[in-house]
VOPAGU-2260 file (C-alpha; in pm, 1 decimal, decimal comma):
REM VOPAGU-2260
SITE   aa  ch    i         X         Y         Z
SITE  MET   A    0    -578,0   -1673,6   -1109,3
SITE  ARG   A    1    -753,6   -2016,6    -948,7
SITE  ARG   A    2    -397,5   -2159,4    -965,4
SITE  PHE   A    3    -196,8   -1928,5    -784,8
SITE  THR   A    4    -544,1   -1859,7    -558,2
SITE  THR   A    5    -530,8   -2222,9    -403,0
SITE  VAL   A    6    -166,8   -2190,6    -319,9
SITE  ILE   A    7    -264,6   -1887,9    -110,8
SITE  LEU   A    8    -530,0   -2067,4      60,3
SITE  CYS   A    9    -307,4   -2331,7     142,3
SITE  LEU   A   10     -77,8   -2108,1     306,6
SITE  LEU   A   11    -321,0   -1946,3     482,3
SITE  VAL   A   12    -323,1   -2270,0     748,2
SITE  LEU   A   13      27,4   -2103,9     858,6
SITE  GLY   A   14    -105,8   -1794,3    1013,9
SITE  ASN   A   15    -205,7   -1751,0    1388,0
SITE  VAL   A   16    -526,0   -1654,7    1468,4
SITE  GLY   A   17    -522,9   -1330,3    1696,5
SITE  ALA   A   18    -160,9   -1303,2    1545,1
SITE  GLU   A   19      57,1    -987,5    1553,1
SITE  THR   A   20      12,5    -752,4    1302,5
SITE  LEU   A   21     269,2    -694,8    1001,7
SITE  ARG   A   22     237,7    -363,9     885,7
SITE  ILE   A   23     303,8    -387,3     466,0
SITE  GLY   A   24     331,9     -75,3     228,8
SITE  VAL   A   25     183,9    -123,7    -130,3
SITE  PHE   A   26     153,2      95,9    -391,4
SITE  LEU   A   27     -45,2      56,6    -722,2
SITE  HIS   A   28     145,4     -87,4   -1024,3
SITE  SER   A   29     -93,6    -263,5   -1289,3
SITE  PRO   A   30     -45,7    -601,6   -1252,8
SITE  VAL   A   31     113,9    -611,6    -922,3
SITE  VAL   A   32    -100,4    -427,6    -711,5
SITE  MET   A   33    -427,6    -266,6    -863,3
SITE  GLN   A   34    -740,4    -108,5    -708,5
SITE  LYS   A   35   -1144,8    -104,4    -924,0
SITE  ASN   A   36   -1211,7     164,8    -743,7
SITE  PRO   A   37   -1042,0     472,5    -551,1
SITE  GLY   A   38   -1083,5     381,4    -174,5
SITE  GLY   A   39   -1109,0      26,1    -303,7
SITE  GLU   A   40    -942,2    -272,1    -111,3
SITE  PRO   A   41    -563,6    -307,6    -338,2
SITE  PHE   A   42    -551,4    -678,3    -547,4
SITE  GLY   A   43    -371,2    -875,1    -747,6
SITE  PRO   A   44     -44,3   -1086,9    -714,5
SITE  GLY   A   45     184,7    -895,2    -509,7
SITE  ILE   A   46    -121,6    -831,2    -274,3
SITE  GLU   A   47    -179,4   -1204,5    -228,3
SITE  TYR   A   48     209,9   -1263,6    -214,8
SITE  ALA   A   49     230,8   -1033,3      69,0
SITE  LYS   A   50     -46,1   -1151,8     250,0
SITE  ALA   A   51     120,4   -1533,8     182,5
SITE  VAL   A   52     460,7   -1398,1     333,5
SITE  ALA   A   53     314,3   -1221,4     669,8
SITE  ARG   A   54      94,7   -1549,5     735,6
SITE  ALA   A   55     376,3   -1787,1     676,5
SITE  LEU   A   56     590,1   -1609,0     912,1
SITE  GLY   A   57     302,4   -1570,6    1186,4
SITE  TYR   A   58     139,5   -1259,8    1171,8
SITE  GLU   A   59    -129,9   -1084,6    1019,6
SITE  PRO   A   60     -91,1    -859,8     744,0
SITE  LYS   A   61    -246,5    -519,2     760,7
SITE  ILE   A   62    -186,5    -361,0     400,5
SITE  GLU   A   63    -181,6     -18,2     370,7
SITE  LEU   A   64    -217,0     159,9     -17,4
SITE  LEU   A   65      66,3     472,2     -35,9
SITE  PRO   A   66     196,7     682,9    -282,6
SITE  LEU   A   67     554,2     560,6    -369,1
SITE  SER   A   68     679,9     850,6    -205,4
SITE  ARG   A   69     584,6     739,1     106,5
SITE  ILE   A   70     680,8     407,2     139,3
SITE  PHE   A   71    1057,2     478,8     202,6
SITE  PRO   A   72     991,1     737,1     448,2
SITE  SER   A   73     710,1     534,9     674,1
SITE  LEU   A   74    1001,1     226,6     696,3
SITE  GLN   A   75    1231,4     462,0     776,9
SITE  ASN   A   76    1052,4     585,5    1076,3
SITE  GLY   A   77     864,3     258,6    1172,1
SITE  ASP   A   78     535,0     317,0    1029,5
SITE  LEU   A   79     571,7      32,7     788,3
SITE  ASP   A   80     732,2    -308,5     870,6
SITE  MET   A   81     755,5    -419,9     515,3
SITE  SER   A   82     673,1    -378,7     157,2
SITE  LEU   A   83     790,6    -502,3    -186,7
SITE  GLU   A   84     835,8    -468,5    -547,9
SITE  LEU   A   85    1148,6    -242,2    -491,1
SITE  GLY   A   86    1530,4    -270,8    -576,6
SITE  ILE   A   87    1809,5    -262,8    -376,0
SITE  ASN   A   88    2012,3      95,9    -316,2
SITE  GLU   A   89    2304,7     125,2     -83,3
SITE  LYS   A   90    2215,4     403,0      68,4
SITE  ARG   A   91    1853,0     272,0     193,8
SITE  LYS   A   92    2030,7      -1,8     356,5
SITE  ALA   A   93    2078,8     223,7     658,8
SITE  TYR   A   94    1723,5     167,5     735,1
SITE  ILE   A   95    1621,9    -107,7     533,4
SITE  LEU   A   96    1714,2    -481,3     560,1
SITE  TYR   A   97    1705,4    -676,7     257,2
SITE  PRO   A   98    1697,8   -1034,2     201,4
SITE  ASP   A   99    1931,2   -1294,6       4,9
SITE  LYS   A  100    1712,5   -1314,7    -304,4
SITE  PRO   A  101    1463,0   -1134,6    -480,1
SITE  CYS   A  102    1092,0   -1208,8    -467,2
SITE  PHE   A  103    1043,7   -1129,5    -850,5
SITE  VAL   A  104    1257,1   -1010,7   -1173,0
SITE  THR   A  105    1116,1    -829,5   -1428,0
SITE  HIS   A  106    1287,0    -639,3   -1740,6
SITE  PRO   A  107    1267,0    -284,0   -1821,5
SITE  SER   A  108    1074,6    -200,9   -2134,1
SITE  LEU   A  109     895,2      81,0   -2341,9
SITE  THR   A  110     526,4      92,5   -2501,8
SITE  VAL   A  111     497,2     239,5   -2809,1
SITE  ARG   A  112     194,6     213,9   -3011,1
SITE  ALA   A  113     161,9     -46,6   -3300,8
SITE  GLU   A  114     246,0     166,2   -3570,4
SITE  SER   A  115     560,4     266,2   -3465,4
SITE  PRO   A  116     845,2     250,8   -3690,0
SITE  LEU   A  117    1057,6     162,4   -3355,6
SITE  ALA   A  118    1044,3    -204,1   -3404,8
SITE  SER   A  119    1388,7    -286,7   -3173,5
SITE  ILE   A  120    1590,2    -124,8   -2888,9
SITE  GLY   A  121    1984,4    -163,9   -2925,6
SITE  SER   A  122    2155,6     101,7   -2798,3
SITE  ILE   A  123    2040,0     461,8   -2645,2
SITE  ASP   A  124    2058,8     568,2   -3042,1
SITE  ASP   A  125    1728,9     407,1   -3081,4
SITE  VAL   A  126    1540,6     634,0   -2878,9
SITE  TYR   A  127    1667,9     950,1   -2986,6
SITE  GLY   A  128    1456,1    1233,6   -3000,0
SITE  LEU   A  129    1165,0    1039,2   -2845,4
SITE  ARG   A  130     937,6    1199,4   -2562,2
SITE  ILE   A  131     937,1     942,1   -2320,7
SITE  GLY   A  132     633,5     918,7   -2012,1
SITE  TYR   A  133     753,3     770,3   -1653,3
SITE  LEU   A  134     662,2     796,2   -1316,3
SITE  LEU   A  135     759,2    1107,1   -1146,5
SITE  GLY   A  136    1030,1    1050,0    -888,2
SITE  ALA   A  137    1116,3     701,4    -975,9
SITE  TYR   A  138    1450,8     617,5   -1116,9
SITE  PRO   A  139    1415,5     573,7   -1518,6
SITE  GLY   A  140    1708,0     281,2   -1534,5
SITE  SER   A  141    2131,5     287,0   -1628,4
SITE  PHE   A  142    2031,5     254,4   -1966,0
SITE  PHE   A  143    1908,2     625,8   -1955,7
SITE  ALA   A  144    2197,1     712,7   -1719,5
SITE  LYS   A  145    2404,1     920,3   -1994,6
SITE  ALA   A  146    2091,7     981,5   -2247,3
SITE  THR   A  147    2096,9    1298,9   -2468,1
SITE  GLY   A  148    1804,5    1385,4   -2662,9
SITE  VAL   A  149    1539,1    1202,3   -2481,5
SITE  THR   A  150    1301,5    1361,1   -2332,9
SITE  PHE   A  151    1089,9    1221,1   -2038,3
SITE  GLU   A  152     751,8    1382,8   -1988,5
SITE  TYR   A  153     608,5    1314,9   -1607,9
SITE  VAL   A  154     303,0    1247,2   -1433,3
SITE  ALA   A  155     230,5    1158,3   -1102,1
SITE  GLY   A  156     -41,8     978,0    -896,4
SITE  ASP   A  157    -158,8     604,2    -860,5
SITE  ALA   A  158    -285,7     609,1   -1200,1
SITE  TRP   A  159       0,1     711,6   -1427,5
SITE  ILE   A  160      28,4     403,8   -1597,5
SITE  ALA   A  161    -320,6     496,1   -1739,6
SITE  GLN   A  162    -237,1     812,1   -1758,3
SITE  ASN   A  163      40,9     739,0   -1972,0
SITE  MET   A  164    -154,7     505,3   -2197,4
SITE  GLY   A  165    -381,6     792,6   -2323,2
SITE  LYS   A  166     -61,8    1047,8   -2401,3
SITE  LEU   A  167     136,7     717,3   -2621,5
SITE  LEU   A  168    -245,3     656,8   -2786,1
SITE  SER   A  169    -287,2    1070,5   -2865,3
SITE  ASN   A  170      81,5    1124,9   -3003,0
SITE  ARG   A  171     142,2    1332,0   -2701,4
SITE  ILE   A  172     412,5    1087,6   -2629,4
SITE  ASP   A  173     592,9     841,3   -2835,5
SITE  ALA   A  174     668,8     559,1   -2534,6
SITE  ILE   A  175     581,7     479,3   -2236,5
SITE  LEU   A  176     886,0     349,3   -1983,5
SITE  ASP   A  177     856,4      85,4   -1691,4
SITE  GLN   A  178    1059,0    -152,9   -1527,7
SITE  ASN   A  179     887,2    -431,0   -1626,4
SITE  GLU   A  180     692,6    -564,0   -1906,3
SITE  PHE   A  181     414,2    -639,4   -1744,8
SITE  SER   A  182     190,9    -328,9   -1655,5
SITE  CYS   A  183     105,3    -174,8   -1961,5
SITE  LEU   A  184      28,6    -488,7   -2153,1
SITE  ALA   A  185    -211,5    -517,7   -1827,5
SITE  GLU   A  186    -350,3    -170,3   -1843,6
SITE  ALA   A  187    -414,7    -230,0   -2241,0
SITE  ARG   A  188    -564,3    -545,6   -2168,2
SITE  ARG   A  189    -771,5    -363,0   -1928,9
SITE  GLN   A  190    -882,1    -133,7   -2199,2
SITE  GLY   A  191    -906,0    -366,4   -2484,6
SITE  ILE   A  192    -691,3    -165,9   -2691,9
SITE  GLU   A  193    -379,6    -460,8   -2644,0
SITE  LYS   A  194    -310,4    -439,4   -3041,1
SITE  LYS   A  195    -269,6     -79,4   -2990,8
SITE  ILE   A  196      49,4     -98,5   -2852,3
SITE  ARG   A  197     350,4    -306,4   -2844,0
SITE  VAL   A  198     562,5    -365,9   -2546,6
SITE  ILE   A  199     958,4    -327,0   -2658,0
SITE  PRO   A  200    1236,9    -486,8   -2393,5
SITE  LEU   A  201    1580,4    -240,2   -2359,0
SITE  PRO   A  202    1888,1    -357,6   -2336,3
SITE  GLY   A  203    2061,5    -434,2   -2051,1
SITE  GLU   A  204    2014,6    -666,1   -1697,5
SITE  ASP   A  205    1705,1    -740,4   -1538,6
SITE  VAL   A  206    1552,2    -560,2   -1261,1
SITE  LYS   A  207    1504,0    -748,4    -948,1
SITE  GLY   A  208    1206,1    -667,9    -713,6
SITE  TYR   A  209    1278,9    -737,3    -346,9
SITE  VAL   A  210    1094,3    -775,1      13,3
SITE  LEU   A  211    1179,1    -492,8     266,0
SITE  PHE   A  212    1162,4    -501,4     639,8
SITE  SER   A  213    1204,6    -214,4     837,8
SITE  ARG   A  214    1497,2    -182,8    1067,2
SITE  LYS   A  215    1295,6     -38,6    1285,4
SITE  ARG   A  216    1114,0    -333,1    1353,1
SITE  PRO   A  217    1241,8    -514,6    1662,7
SITE  ASN   A  218    1243,5    -863,7    1554,3
SITE  ALA   A  219    1394,1    -749,5    1153,6
SITE  GLU   A  220    1661,0    -938,9    1131,9
SITE  ALA   A  221    1492,0   -1272,9    1262,2
SITE  LEU   A  222    1192,7   -1161,2     989,0
SITE  VAL   A  223    1432,6   -1164,6     694,7
SITE  ARG   A  224    1626,4   -1514,6     833,8
SITE  ALA   A  225    1282,5   -1638,2     824,3
SITE  TYR   A  226    1207,1   -1505,7     473,3
SITE  ASN   A  227    1527,0   -1629,7     354,1
SITE  ALA   A  228    1433,5   -1969,4     422,5
SITE  LEU   A  229    1100,2   -1936,6     276,6
SITE  ASN   A  230    1176,6   -1757,6     -59,5
SITE  GLY   A  231    1278,2   -1955,3    -371,8
SITE  SER   A  232    1080,5   -2325,2    -165,6
SITE  SER   A  233     774,6   -2465,7    -156,0
SITE  GLY   A  234     697,2   -2228,1     129,2
SITE  LEU   A  235     605,7   -1942,4     -49,6
SITE  PRO   A  236     425,9   -1924,4    -417,4
SITE  ASP   A  237     615,5   -1733,9    -701,4
SITE  VAL   A  238     516,7   -1422,9    -833,0
SITE  ASN   A  239     634,3   -1412,7   -1167,7
SITE  THR   A  240     438,8   -1693,6   -1245,6
SITE  MET   A  241     119,1   -1513,5   -1032,8
SITE  LEU   A  242     166,7   -1248,4   -1269,7
SITE  GLN   A  243     178,9   -1475,0   -1623,1
SITE  GLU   A  244    -150,7   -1639,1   -1509,3
SITE  TYR   A  245    -316,4   -1277,2   -1433,5
SITE  LEU   A  246    -231,4   -1168,7   -1769,1
SITE  GLU   A  247    -332,3   -1490,9   -1897,7
SITE  ASN   A  248    -641,3   -1520,4   -1819,3
SITE  GLU   A  249    -713,4   -1115,8   -1810,3
SITE  LYS   A  250    -642,8   -1249,1   -2245,2
SITE  LYS   A  251    -941,2   -1430,5   -2199,3
């Protein structure tokens, strides 16, 4: 954590005292965005990155922790200026501006119990008959687009990873789906049960997470241009590196 925190502190000098606020909507998704106690301040690599983006653009970040279901309506009606960790959707382009490149890249995965006979996944046939825990309202991904013989059991709320982990270890489900390879591992390390699970990557392409800007923001296009100039350069930290550093520190 120390290395990426140092990078963030260096970026703070780009912010302006008394700068205009940039309202940034985030949702709980460990280890990108976390919360120690209900009602507490969100933290994690995603929060540090969002703050760095706002200040590098010359704004003071105002972080708003919301359920995922409220993020997109709030971007659409202008209650939020920005969000992050979300994919491109053609329908959303009517009210969202996307930058040229993602802020980080992950890979979809299934998390199973350590004793599970499932060792690798090459096709949809390998997961036939599984009961899979996932987040209510979230897109399961193209791998499951034509899946038959797979049962999804959905949970809602900010603690959905922890809820599904409990169901997995009590044999109520066979696997947990997520669009990244970090979340279940981070939760298992938090609980001290890393040896009880195994994370298996799914076939297919990586998942690209973007910073999103609401078209309702008067200078939205200028913000996207400025972000494009910073993204991928030394002007902003690398989220994937921040995530790896966080997980390594959690392991110690």
